[in-house]
PASEBA-1860 file (N, C-alpha, C; in nm, 3 decimals):
! residues 203
1> MKYSAGFT> 1.452/0.561/-0.174/1.343/0.627/-0.102/1.370/0.620/0.047 ~ 1.353/0.732/0.117/1.378/0.740/0.260/1.262/0.682/0.339 ~ 1.292/0.642/0.462/1.185/0.598/0.551/1.099/0.717/0.589 ~ 0.970/0.694/0.594/0.874/0.797/0.634/0.766/0.734/0.720 ~ 0.729/0.806/0.826/0.619/0.760/0.911/0.488/0.826/0.871 ~ 0.486/0.890/0.756/0.368/0.963/0.711/0.246/0.877/0.690 ~ 0.266/0.748/0.674/0.150/0.663/0.645/0.067/0.631/0.768 ~ 0.106/0.682/0.886/0.023/0.659/1.004/-0.112/0.730/0.993
9> SEAWFQQE> -0.124/0.827/0.903/-0.251/0.894/0.880/-0.327/0.833/0.763 ~ -0.270/0.731/0.700/-0.333/0.670/0.583/-0.452/0.583/0.623 ~ -0.547/0.573/0.530/-0.655/0.477/0.540/-0.670/0.413/0.402 ~ -0.766/0.327/0.385/-0.776/0.250/0.262/-0.793/0.341/0.141 ~ -0.886/0.436/0.145/-0.901/0.542/0.043/-0.918/0.490/-0.099 ~ -0.982/0.376/-0.118/-0.996/0.322/-0.253/-1.081/0.411/-0.342 ~ -1.191/0.465/-0.290/-1.277/0.551/-0.370/-1.207/0.681/-0.405 ~ -1.134/0.737/-0.312/-1.059/0.859/-0.339/-0.950/0.834/-0.444
17> LQTVLEYK> -0.887/0.718/-0.435/-0.786/0.682/-0.533/-0.847/0.673/-0.672 ~ -0.964/0.615/-0.681/-1.031/0.604/-0.810/-1.062/0.743/-0.867 ~ -1.108/0.834/-0.782/-1.138/0.970/-0.826/-1.015/1.038/-0.885 ~ -0.904/1.029/-0.814/-0.780/1.092/-0.862/-0.733/1.028/-0.992 ~ -0.739/0.896/-1.001/-0.692/0.827/-1.121/-0.778/0.859/-1.243 ~ -0.907/0.878/-1.222/-0.995/0.915/-1.333/-0.953/1.049/-1.392 ~ -0.920/1.144/-1.306/-0.876/1.274/-1.356/-0.736/1.267/-1.417 ~ -0.648/1.188/-1.357/-0.514/1.173/-1.415/-0.523/1.113/-1.555
25> QKGYSRQE> -0.611/1.016/-1.572/-0.627/0.953/-1.703/-0.676/1.053/-1.807 ~ -0.753/1.151/-1.764/-0.804/1.255/-1.854/-0.700/1.363/-1.884 ~ -0.586/1.354/-1.818/-0.479/1.450/-1.846/-0.476/1.571/-1.755 ~ -0.554/1.570/-1.648/-0.556/1.682/-1.555/-0.424/1.688/-1.479 ~ -0.377/1.809/-1.448/-0.258/1.826/-1.366/-0.293/1.804/-1.219 ~ -0.190/1.796/-1.138/-0.212/1.778/-0.994/-0.299/1.889/-0.938 ~ -0.266/2.012/-0.971/-0.341/2.126/-0.918/-0.484/2.127/-0.970 ~ -0.502/2.089/-1.095/-0.637/2.084/-1.153/-0.723/1.977/-1.085
33> ILHEIMDH> -0.662/1.864/-1.053/-0.736/1.758/-0.984/-0.778/1.806/-0.845 ~ -0.686/1.868/-0.773/-0.718/1.920/-0.641/-0.831/2.022/-0.648 ~ -0.826/2.107/-0.748/-0.932/2.209/-0.765/-1.067/2.142/-0.787 ~ -1.073/2.040/-0.870/-1.200/1.971/-0.897/-1.253/1.903/-0.770 ~ -1.163/1.841/-0.696/-1.204/1.772/-0.574/-1.258/1.871/-0.472 ~ -1.191/1.984/-0.457/-1.235/2.082/-0.360/-1.361/2.154/-0.407 ~ -1.369/2.185/-0.535/-1.482/2.259/-0.589/-1.612/2.179/-0.577 ~ -1.603/2.047/-0.595/-1.722/1.961/-0.592/-1.729/1.875/-0.467
41> NLFQMRSE> -1.635/1.897/-0.373/-1.628/1.820/-0.248/-1.635/1.669/-0.275 ~ -1.553/1.623/-0.368/-1.557/1.484/-0.410/-1.508/1.387/-0.302 ~ -1.434/1.437/-0.205/-1.391/1.352/-0.094/-1.492/1.355/0.020 ~ -1.594/1.436/0.006/-1.703/1.447/0.105/-1.648/1.475/0.245 ~ -1.567/1.580/0.253/-1.511/1.624/0.381/-1.549/1.770/0.404 ~ -1.552/1.809/0.530/-1.598/1.944/0.564/-1.490/2.050/0.554 ~ -1.369/2.018/0.596/-1.265/2.121/0.603/-1.173/2.118/0.481 ~ -1.135/2.235/0.437/-1.042/2.245/0.324/-0.907/2.186/0.358
49> SGIRRRFQ> -0.861/2.207/0.482/-0.730/2.154/0.522/-0.733/2.001/0.523 ~ -0.847/1.944/0.565/-0.860/1.798/0.565/-0.856/1.742/0.425 ~ -0.922/1.809/0.331/-0.921/1.766/0.191/-0.780/1.769/0.137 ~ -0.709/1.876/0.166/-0.572/1.890/0.115/-0.480/1.781/0.170 ~ -0.494/1.750/0.299/-0.410/1.645/0.358/-0.440/1.509/0.296 ~ -0.569/1.480/0.280/-0.605/1.351/0.221/-0.560/1.345/0.075 ~ -0.578/1.454/0.005/-0.537/1.456/-0.136/-0.388/1.430/-0.150 ~ -0.310/1.488/-0.061/-0.165/1.468/-0.068/-0.129/1.320/-0.056
57> MVYRRAET> -0.193/1.249/0.036/-0.167/1.107/0.053/-0.215/1.026/-0.067 ~ -0.338/1.054/-0.111/-0.395/0.977/-0.221/-0.317/1.002/-0.351 ~ -0.279/1.127/-0.375/-0.206/1.157/-0.498/-0.069/1.088/-0.497 ~ -0.006/1.085/-0.383/0.123/1.016/-0.373/0.109/0.870/-0.414 ~ 0.003/0.806/-0.369/-0.019/0.666/-0.405/-0.060/0.652/-0.552 ~ -0.138/0.746/-0.603/-0.178/0.742/-0.744/-0.056/0.751/-0.835 ~ 0.045/0.821/-0.791/0.167/0.839/-0.871/0.247/0.710/-0.884 ~ 0.216/0.609/-0.803/0.289/0.482/-0.815/0.240/0.398/-0.933
65> FTPVLVEY> 0.128/0.437/-0.994/0.070/0.360/-1.103/0.127/0.401/-1.239 ~ 0.162/0.303/-1.320/0.191/0.328/-1.460/0.057/0.350/-1.533 ~ 0.059/0.404/-1.654/-0.066/0.418/-1.730/-0.141/0.286/-1.747 ~ -0.068/0.177/-1.762/-0.133/0.045/-1.775/-0.206/0.008/-1.647 ~ -0.144/0.032/-1.532/-0.208/-0.001/-1.405/-0.328/0.089/-1.377 ~ -0.321/0.212/-1.424/-0.438/0.301/-1.413/-0.555/0.240/-1.488 ~ -0.528/0.189/-1.607/-0.633/0.125/-1.688/-0.692/0.005/-1.614 ~ -0.605/-0.076/-1.557/-0.654/-0.193/-1.482/-0.741/-0.149/-1.365
73> FLNSSRLD> -0.696/-0.050/-1.293/-0.771/-0.007/-1.175/-0.909/0.043/-1.214 ~ -0.917/0.121/-1.320/-1.043/0.185/-1.356/-1.137/0.092/-1.432 ~ -1.084/-0.014/-1.492/-1.169/-0.095/-1.581/-1.175/-0.242/-1.546 ~ -1.107/-0.284/-1.439/-1.105/-0.426/-1.406/-1.198/-0.458/-1.290 ~ -1.182/-0.578/-1.236/-1.271/-0.628/-1.133/-1.244/-0.564/-0.997 ~ -1.336/-0.589/-0.905/-1.321/-0.541/-0.768/-1.195/-0.599/-0.704 ~ -1.164/-0.724/-0.735/-1.044/-0.787/-0.679/-0.917/-0.718/-0.729 ~ -0.914/-0.682/-0.856/-0.798/-0.611/-0.910/-0.784/-0.474/-0.845
81> QKALTLYS> -0.896/-0.405/-0.824/-0.891/-0.275/-0.759/-0.837/-0.287/-0.617 ~ -0.883/-0.390/-0.547/-0.836/-0.411/-0.409/-0.686/-0.440/-0.408 ~ -0.641/-0.526/-0.498/-0.498/-0.558/-0.505/-0.415/-0.435/-0.536 ~ -0.463/-0.352/-0.626/-0.389/-0.233/-0.666/-0.393/-0.124/-0.558 ~ -0.498/-0.121/-0.480/-0.502/-0.026/-0.368/-0.395/-0.061/-0.266 ~ -0.383/-0.189/-0.233/-0.276/-0.232/-0.143/-0.139/-0.207/-0.206 ~ -0.126/-0.238/-0.333/-0.002/-0.213/-0.408/0.043/-0.068/-0.394 ~ -0.052/0.025/-0.410/-0.016/0.168/-0.406/0.038/0.207/-0.269
89> FLKAYRYA> -0.014/0.148/-0.164/0.036/0.176/-0.029/0.177/0.123/-0.011 ~ 0.200/-0.001/-0.049/0.332/-0.061/-0.034/0.435/0.008/-0.122 ~ 0.395/0.048/-0.239/0.486/0.113/-0.332/0.526/0.252/-0.285 ~ 0.436/0.317/-0.212/0.459/0.457/-0.173/0.544/0.471/-0.047 ~ 0.551/0.366/0.035/0.617/0.378/0.165/0.719/0.267/0.185 ~ 0.842/0.306/0.199/0.953/0.211/0.206/0.939/0.115/0.325 ~ 0.904/0.166/0.443/0.897/0.081/0.561/0.792/-0.029/0.541 ~ 0.677/0.008/0.490/0.570/-0.089/0.468/0.611/-0.191/0.363
97> YEFFQEVV> 0.676/-0.143/0.256/0.722/-0.234/0.151/0.822/-0.335/0.206 ~ 0.918/-0.288/0.284/1.020/-0.378/0.336/0.962/-0.477/0.436 ~ 0.861/-0.436/0.512/0.796/-0.532/0.600/0.729/-0.642/0.518 ~ 0.660/-0.602/0.413/0.597/-0.701/0.325/0.702/-0.796/0.268 ~ 0.810/-0.739/0.217/0.913/-0.818/0.150/0.992/-0.906/0.247 ~ 1.034/-0.848/0.358/1.128/-0.916/0.447/1.061/-1.003/0.552 ~ 0.933/-0.979/0.577/0.863/-1.059/0.677/0.753/-1.145/0.613 ~ 0.657/-1.079/0.547/0.543/-1.153/0.493/0.587/-1.252/0.385
105> VFKYQEGK> 0.658/-1.204/0.283/0.701/-1.291/0.174/0.799/-1.397/0.226 ~ 0.891/-1.356/0.311/0.990/-1.450/0.363/0.923/-1.564/0.439 ~ 0.829/-1.530/0.530/0.763/-1.635/0.608/0.684/-1.729/0.518 ~ 0.618/-1.674/0.417/0.540/-1.758/0.325/0.632/-1.852/0.249 ~ 0.744/-1.800/0.200/0.836/-1.882/0.123/0.906/-1.987/0.209 ~ 0.917/-1.959/0.340/0.979/-2.055/0.431/0.881/-2.161/0.478 ~ 0.758/-2.157/0.426/0.659/-2.255/0.466/0.595/-2.227/0.600 ~ 0.601/-2.099/0.643/0.540/-2.058/0.770/0.441/-1.944/0.742
113> PSLQTTDL> 0.330/-1.975/0.675/0.240/-1.869/0.627/0.149/-1.811/0.735 ~ 0.210/-1.763/0.842/0.132/-1.699/0.947/0.210/-1.580/1.002 ~ 0.137/-1.485/1.056/0.197/-1.362/1.107/0.139/-1.334/1.245 ~ 0.227/-1.292/1.337/0.184/-1.252/1.470/0.226/-1.108/1.495 ~ 0.162/-1.045/1.592/0.195/-0.905/1.620/0.340/-0.890/1.664 ~ 0.397/-0.995/1.722/0.538/-0.988/1.762/0.630/-0.975/1.642 ~ 0.586/-1.022/1.525/0.667/-1.007/1.404/0.686/-0.860/1.368 ~ 0.584/-0.779/1.392/0.596/-0.635/1.366/0.693/-0.570/1.463
121> AHFLELKE> 0.690/-0.612/1.588/0.781/-0.558/1.687/0.926/-0.595/1.657 ~ 0.949/-0.720/1.618/1.084/-0.764/1.585/1.138/-0.691/1.462 ~ 1.050/-0.669/1.365/1.092/-0.597/1.245/1.130/-0.453/1.279 ~ 1.052/-0.390/1.365/1.082/-0.253/1.407/1.219/-0.247/1.475 ~ 1.247/-0.344/1.562/1.377/-0.347/1.629/1.491/-0.358/1.529 ~ 1.472/-0.440/1.426/1.573/-0.456/1.323/1.597/-0.324/1.250 ~ 1.490/-0.255/1.214/1.503/-0.129/1.139/1.560/-0.018/1.227 ~ 1.534/-0.024/1.356/1.595/0.074/1.447/1.746/0.059/1.450
129> EQSEKVRD> 1.794/-0.063/1.437/1.938/-0.088/1.433/1.998/-0.037/1.302 ~ 1.920/-0.039/1.196/1.969/-0.004/1.063/1.953/0.144/1.029 ~ 1.858/0.211/1.093/1.824/0.347/1.052/1.804/0.438/1.173 ~ 1.880/0.546/1.177/1.864/0.645/1.284/1.727/0.712/1.276 ~ 1.677/0.732/1.154/1.547/0.794/1.137/1.437/0.711/1.202 ~ 1.439/0.581/1.179/1.340/0.492/1.241/1.358/0.492/1.392 ~ 1.481/0.491/1.437/1.510/0.488/1.580/1.453/0.612/1.650 ~ 1.448/0.724/1.580/1.402/0.849/1.640/1.251/0.869/1.635
137> WRPDTKKR> 1.178/0.777/1.573/1.033/0.790/1.572/0.979/0.783/1.714 ~ 0.874/0.861/1.741/0.813/0.862/1.873/0.746/0.728/1.904 ~ 0.737/0.690/2.031/0.673/0.562/2.067/0.530/0.550/2.015 ~ 0.451/0.658/2.022/0.314/0.650/1.972/0.311/0.635/1.821 ~ 0.410/0.694/1.752/0.420/0.678/1.607/0.450/0.533/1.572 ~ 0.540/0.471/1.644/0.574/0.331/1.618/0.453/0.240/1.639 ~ 0.373/0.271/1.738/0.253/0.191/1.763/0.153/0.207/1.649 ~ 0.136/0.330/1.599/0.042/0.354/1.490/0.091/0.292/1.359
145> IASTILLF> 0.221/0.287/1.341/0.278/0.225/1.221/0.238/0.078/1.213 ~ 0.252/0.006/1.322/0.213/-0.136/1.324/0.065/-0.152/1.295 ~ -0.017/-0.067/1.354/-0.162/-0.076/1.333/-0.199/-0.049/1.188 ~ -0.133/0.050/1.127/-0.164/0.086/0.989/-0.125/-0.025/0.892 ~ -0.009/-0.083/0.913/0.035/-0.193/0.826/-0.063/-0.310/0.836 ~ -0.103/-0.345/0.955/-0.199/-0.454/0.971/-0.332/-0.421/0.906 ~ -0.374/-0.296/0.918/-0.499/-0.253/0.856/-0.495/-0.277/0.706 ~ -0.390/-0.234/0.640/-0.381/-0.247/0.495/-0.369/-0.393/0.452
153> LREGDLLE> -0.291/-0.470/0.522/-0.275/-0.611/0.484/-0.404/-0.689/0.504 ~ -0.481/-0.652/0.606/-0.611/-0.717/0.627/-0.713/-0.670/0.523 ~ -0.720/-0.539/0.501/-0.815/-0.486/0.403/-0.787/-0.539/0.263 ~ -0.660/-0.559/0.233/-0.622/-0.611/0.102/-0.641/-0.761/0.088 ~ -0.680/-0.827/0.196/-0.702/-0.972/0.199/-0.572/-1.052/0.190 ~ -0.461/-0.988/0.220/-0.335/-1.061/0.225/-0.323/-1.138/0.357 ~ -0.391/-1.088/0.460/-0.394/-1.154/0.590/-0.538/-1.190/0.626 ~ -0.555/-1.308/0.681/-0.685/-1.350/0.732/-0.671/-1.373/0.883
161> QQKTFYTI> -0.751/-1.300/0.960/-0.735/-1.306/1.105/-0.788/-1.436/1.164 ~ -0.705/-1.497/1.248/-0.744/-1.613/1.327/-0.754/-1.568/1.473 ~ -0.760/-1.661/1.566/-0.776/-1.621/1.707/-0.654/-1.548/1.761 ~ -0.536/-1.600/1.735/-0.415/-1.541/1.794/-0.309/-1.504/1.691 ~ -0.341/-1.518/1.563/-0.243/-1.487/1.458/-0.318/-1.457/1.328 ~ -0.242/-1.426/1.223/-0.299/-1.401/1.091/-0.242/-1.502/0.991 ~ -0.328/-1.558/0.909/-0.284/-1.645/0.801/-0.246/-1.560/0.680 ~ -0.130/-1.588/0.622/-0.083/-1.516/0.503/-0.131/-1.591/0.378
169> RPLHMSQS> -0.185/-1.518/0.282/-0.231/-1.582/0.159/-0.212/-1.487/0.041 ~ -0.178/-1.540/-0.076/-0.163/-1.455/-0.195/-0.295/-1.387/-0.231 ~ -0.284/-1.275/-0.299/-0.404/-1.202/-0.339/-0.469/-1.265/-0.461 ~ -0.600/-1.258/-0.466/-0.674/-1.295/-0.586/-0.678/-1.174/-0.680 ~ -0.646/-1.199/-0.804/-0.658/-1.094/-0.907/-0.679/-1.163/-1.041 ~ -0.718/-1.085/-1.142/-0.747/-1.143/-1.273/-0.622/-1.204/-1.335 ~ -0.641/-1.301/-1.419/-0.528/-1.364/-1.488/-0.453/-1.264/-1.573 ~ -0.527/-1.172/-1.631/-0.464/-1.070/-1.714/-0.369/-0.982/-1.633
177> LKQHAEQH> -0.413/-0.939/-1.515/-0.328/-0.856/-1.430/-0.209/-0.937/-1.378 ~ -0.231/-1.063/-1.345/-0.120/-1.149/-1.303/-0.012/-1.159/-1.411 ~ -0.056/-1.179/-1.534/0.039/-1.192/-1.645/0.116/-1.062/-1.666 ~ 0.046/-0.951/-1.655/0.114/-0.822/-1.668/0.216/-0.806/-1.556 ~ 0.178/-0.841/-1.434/0.268/-0.828/-1.320/0.392/-0.915/-1.336 ~ 0.374/-1.037/-1.382/0.487/-1.128/-1.398/0.591/-1.073/-1.494 ~ 0.545/-1.002/-1.595/0.636/-0.949/-1.696/0.691/-0.810/-1.662 ~ 0.617/-0.732/-1.582/0.652/-0.591/-1.571/0.665/-0.536/-1.429
185> DLLLYLLS> 0.618/-0.607/-1.326/0.613/-0.543/-1.194/0.633/-0.647/-1.084 ~ 0.752/-0.648/-1.025/0.786/-0.748/-0.925/0.695/-0.740/-0.803 ~ 0.669/-0.620/-0.753/0.586/-0.608/-0.633/0.447/-0.664/-0.656 ~ 0.385/-0.627/-0.766/0.251/-0.677/-0.795/0.253/-0.828/-0.815 ~ 0.358/-0.877/-0.877/0.374/-1.021/-0.898/0.385/-1.094/-0.764 ~ 0.462/-1.037/-0.672/0.474/-1.097/-0.539/0.341/-1.101/-0.467 ~ 0.263/-0.995/-0.480/0.132/-0.993/-0.415/0.042/-1.105/-0.465 ~ 0.060/-1.143/-0.589/-0.028/-1.244/-0.648/0.014/-1.386/-0.616
193> NLKGGNEH> 0.142/-1.407/-0.577/0.184/-1.545/-0.550/0.277/-1.562/-0.430 ~ 0.339/-1.452/-0.385/0.429/-1.455/-0.269/0.549/-1.546/-0.288 ~ 0.582/-1.577/-0.413/0.691/-1.671/-0.439/0.798/-1.615/-0.532 ~ 0.793/-1.485/-0.561/0.887/-1.429/-0.656/1.022/-1.404/-0.595 ~ 1.099/-1.317/-0.662/1.234/-1.284/-0.614/1.227/-1.195/-0.493 ~ 1.345/-1.149/-0.448/1.348/-1.066/-0.328/1.415/-0.931/-0.352 ~ 1.420/-0.888/-0.477/1.481/-0.758/-0.505/1.392/-0.646/-0.454 ~ 1.453/-0.538/-0.412/1.377/-0.419/-0.374/1.359/-0.336/-0.501
201> DYL> 1.250/-0.360/-0.570/1.236/-0.313/-0.707/1.215/-0.164/-0.721 ~ 1.189/-0.092/-0.611/1.163/0.050/-0.629/1.264/0.136/-0.554 ~ 1.358/0.073/-0.486/1.453/0.151/-0.407/1.571/0.194/-0.492
END
């Protein structure tokens, strides 16, 4: 998967994700789901172009779910839904996933379970050295990327804000979802304990 800065327009979108997954579970096609959302204004937005843009982002994240994870999202606890919402973001965007893997998980495993804004800047510098595409991102795009990643990690409860830094902590989720993750999904397993392997499971 290539690096993309498209997630700078992303927001949590948990309710929108649930709407799309409900229709996917019923067997609706992508176009049919979009039609239903627009016809009934299920995203509660005024402009058709805005609905289409949001749908594109939400559908991309919905596509990261296996049928089993769709079931968990639609029928499990609020904590499972929150964990899976964060999962969908990390799974959909390579840069965000690698930051989680190479910075958040690494620091936790090294016994340094805290994150500072400088960690995002250092990670960006590293990726600029590795990727021409990242190097060519506009300065304002790079700034929004850091803000978006922090937003998702905080909303997902992976980070707890302190005065000058963030504490890193594993996500709470049901035992059933944890067991499924341990057997079938490295990324979800890492979110639940931050102690798993370091393979890039979706690249």
